[in-house]
C-alpha positions as CSV (number, residue, x, y, z in Angstrom):
1,M,-43.6,-27.0,61.3
2,N,-43.4,-28.8,64.6
3,T,-43.0,-26.6,67.6
4,I,-40.9,-27.9,70.5
5,I,-40.2,-26.1,73.8
6,F,-36.5,-25.9,74.7
7,A,-36.5,-25.8,78.5
8,T,-33.9,-23.1,79.0
9,N,-33.5,-19.4,79.5
10,N,-29.9,-19.4,78.2
11,Q,-30.0,-17.5,74.9
12,H,-26.5,-18.7,73.9
13,K,-27.7,-22.3,73.9
14,V,-30.9,-21.4,72.1
15,D,-29.0,-19.6,69.3
16,E,-26.6,-22.5,69.0
17,I,-29.4,-25.1,68.8
18,R,-31.5,-23.0,66.3
19,H,-28.3,-22.8,64.1
20,L,-27.9,-26.6,64.3
21,L,-31.6,-27.3,63.5
22,E,-31.5,-25.0,60.4
23,N,-35.2,-24.2,60.7
24,R,-36.3,-27.8,60.5
25,F,-38.3,-27.3,63.7
26,E,-39.6,-24.3,65.5
27,I,-37.8,-24.1,68.8
28,I,-39.4,-21.8,71.4
29,T,-37.8,-20.8,74.6
30,L,-39.4,-20.9,78.0
31,K,-39.9,-17.1,77.8
32,E,-41.5,-17.4,74.4
33,A,-43.8,-20.1,75.8
34,G,-44.8,-17.8,78.6
35,I,-43.0,-19.8,81.3
36,H,-41.1,-17.7,83.7
37,I,-39.4,-20.1,86.1
38,D,-35.9,-21.0,86.9
39,I,-35.7,-24.8,87.1
40,P,-33.4,-26.1,89.7
41,E,-30.6,-28.6,88.9
42,P,-30.3,-30.4,92.2
43,H,-28.9,-33.7,91.0
44,D,-25.4,-35.1,90.8
45,T,-25.6,-36.3,87.2
46,L,-26.2,-34.5,83.9
47,E,-28.8,-37.1,83.0
48,A,-30.9,-36.4,86.1
49,N,-30.6,-32.7,85.8
50,A,-31.7,-32.8,82.1
51,R,-34.6,-35.0,83.1
52,E,-35.6,-32.6,85.9
53,K,-35.9,-29.7,83.5
54,S,-37.8,-31.5,80.7
55,T,-40.3,-33.2,83.1
56,T,-41.0,-29.9,84.9
57,I,-41.9,-28.2,81.6
58,H,-43.8,-31.2,80.3
59,E,-45.9,-31.3,83.5
60,L,-46.7,-27.6,83.1
61,T,-47.5,-27.6,79.4
62,K,-48.2,-31.2,78.3
63,Q,-46.3,-30.3,75.1
64,N,-43.3,-31.9,73.4
65,C,-40.2,-30.3,75.0
66,F,-36.5,-31.0,75.5
67,S,-33.8,-29.8,77.8
68,E,-30.1,-30.3,78.0
69,D,-27.4,-30.3,80.7
70,T,-23.8,-29.9,79.8
71,G,-20.7,-30.3,81.8
72,L,-17.0,-29.9,81.4
73,E,-15.3,-33.0,82.9
74,V,-11.5,-32.7,83.6
75,D,-9.6,-35.9,84.1
76,A,-7.1,-34.6,86.6
77,L,-9.9,-33.1,88.7
78,H,-11.8,-36.4,88.9
79,G,-14.5,-35.1,86.5
80,E,-14.9,-31.6,88.0
81,P,-16.5,-29.2,87.4
82,G,-19.0,-31.6,85.8
83,V,-22.6,-30.8,86.8
84,K,-21.3,-27.7,88.7
85,S,-19.8,-26.3,85.5
86,A,-21.9,-23.1,85.3
87,R,-21.5,-22.4,89.0
88,Y,-18.0,-23.7,89.6
89,A,-16.8,-20.5,91.3
90,G,-20.1,-19.7,93.0
91,E,-23.8,-19.2,92.4
92,T,-23.3,-16.1,90.2
93,N,-22.6,-18.2,87.1
94,D,-19.6,-16.0,86.2
95,P,-17.6,-17.5,83.3
96,E,-14.5,-15.4,84.1
97,K,-14.4,-16.6,87.7
98,N,-15.2,-20.2,86.6
99,M,-12.2,-20.2,84.2
100,A,-9.9,-18.6,86.8
101,K,-10.8,-21.3,89.3
102,L,-10.3,-24.1,86.8
103,L,-6.9,-22.7,85.8
104,E,-5.9,-22.4,89.5
105,N,-6.9,-26.0,90.2
106,L,-4.8,-27.2,87.2
107,K,-1.7,-25.2,88.2
108,G,1.3,-27.4,87.7
109,V,-0.8,-30.3,86.4
110,D,0.5,-31.9,83.2
111,N,-2.6,-34.0,82.4
112,R,-5.0,-31.4,80.9
113,K,-7.3,-33.9,79.2
114,A,-11.0,-33.0,79.4
115,R,-14.2,-33.5,77.7
116,F,-17.4,-31.6,77.2
117,R,-20.5,-33.8,77.6
118,T,-24.1,-32.9,76.7
119,V,-27.1,-34.9,77.7
120,I,-30.4,-34.0,76.0
121,S,-33.7,-35.1,77.6
122,L,-36.6,-35.1,75.1
123,I,-40.2,-35.7,76.1
124,F,-42.0,-36.6,72.9
125,N,-45.6,-37.8,73.0
126,H,-45.3,-38.1,76.8
127,K,-42.3,-40.4,76.8
128,E,-38.7,-39.5,77.7
129,Y,-35.7,-40.2,75.4
130,Q,-32.1,-39.2,76.1
131,F,-29.2,-38.4,73.7
132,T,-25.6,-37.9,74.7
133,G,-22.8,-36.0,72.9
134,I,-19.1,-36.0,73.9
135,C,-16.3,-33.9,72.7
136,P,-12.8,-34.9,74.0
137,G,-10.1,-32.3,74.2
138,E,-7.8,-30.5,76.7
139,I,-7.6,-27.4,78.7
140,S,-5.2,-24.7,77.5
141,L,-2.8,-22.9,79.8
142,T,-4.5,-19.5,79.2
143,P,-7.8,-18.3,77.7
144,S,-7.8,-17.5,74.0
145,G,-10.5,-16.2,71.6
146,T,-13.7,-14.2,71.9
147,Q,-16.4,-16.5,70.3
148,G,-18.7,-18.9,72.2
149,F,-19.4,-18.8,75.9
150,G,-18.6,-20.5,79.2
151,Y,-15.3,-22.4,79.1
152,D,-14.9,-22.0,75.3
153,P,-11.7,-19.8,75.6
154,L,-10.0,-22.6,77.5
155,F,-11.1,-25.8,75.7
156,I,-9.2,-27.1,72.7
157,P,-11.1,-30.0,71.0
158,E,-9.2,-33.0,70.0
159,G,-8.0,-32.4,66.4
160,G,-9.1,-28.8,66.5
161,G,-5.7,-27.0,67.1
162,K,-7.3,-24.0,68.8
163,T,-9.9,-23.2,71.4
164,F,-13.7,-23.2,70.8
165,A,-13.6,-19.4,71.4
166,E,-11.2,-19.1,68.4
167,M,-13.7,-20.9,66.1
168,D,-16.7,-19.6,64.3
169,K,-20.0,-21.5,64.7
170,N,-19.5,-23.7,61.7
171,E,-16.0,-24.7,62.8
172,K,-17.1,-25.4,66.4
173,N,-20.0,-27.6,65.1
174,K,-17.5,-30.0,63.5
175,F,-16.4,-30.9,67.1
176,S,-19.3,-29.8,69.3
177,H,-20.7,-32.1,72.0
178,R,-24.0,-30.3,71.7
179,R,-24.0,-30.9,68.0
180,K,-23.4,-34.6,68.5
181,A,-26.3,-34.9,70.9
182,M,-28.5,-32.6,68.7
183,D,-27.8,-34.8,65.6
184,Q,-29.3,-37.7,67.5
185,L,-32.3,-35.6,68.5
186,I,-32.8,-34.4,65.0
187,I,-32.7,-38.0,63.5
188,F,-35.2,-39.1,66.1
189,L,-37.5,-36.2,65.4
190,Q,-37.3,-36.7,61.6
191,K,-38.3,-40.3,62.1
192,N,-41.1,-39.7,64.5
193,A,-42.5,-36.3,63.8
194,E,-45.4,-36.1,61.4
């Protein structure tokens, strides 16, 4: 089985991606690879932040690896929170505070259209490839549901009828931005991995 380092310490993302890959590849986390660093995300695009993480790990290990950066982009807020999604309400990465700030910024706003966008940066055989997945939807008026993480209690995917946090993993994967990007990654790996 091919082993690939996933350049993250976010266990929620690791669990979600392992579920999507269905044991086709062995995904190891930074911690499992013995790498104990927090990679900065200094750039103003998801693409550049994803590349920053994958190239940092590749330079350290010389192994195949991938990273991802995901943002919630709200039309009425000109794409905010975007690359700042995890730290929208401050550096503490507090989902409750992030959701509260988002709802405050959308108070009285009728246009609640938004999208989740994931960019994966894969370094495979020392070359970078990027894959993007987008899930259009809208922001609900109040949080609902207990599944998922981040903004999931506020995000209703187009055609979903309920928030991501009200869906189980299989339901969410029918709409998931991360799933769409991962599907492209999986197709690439199946074609190119020995």
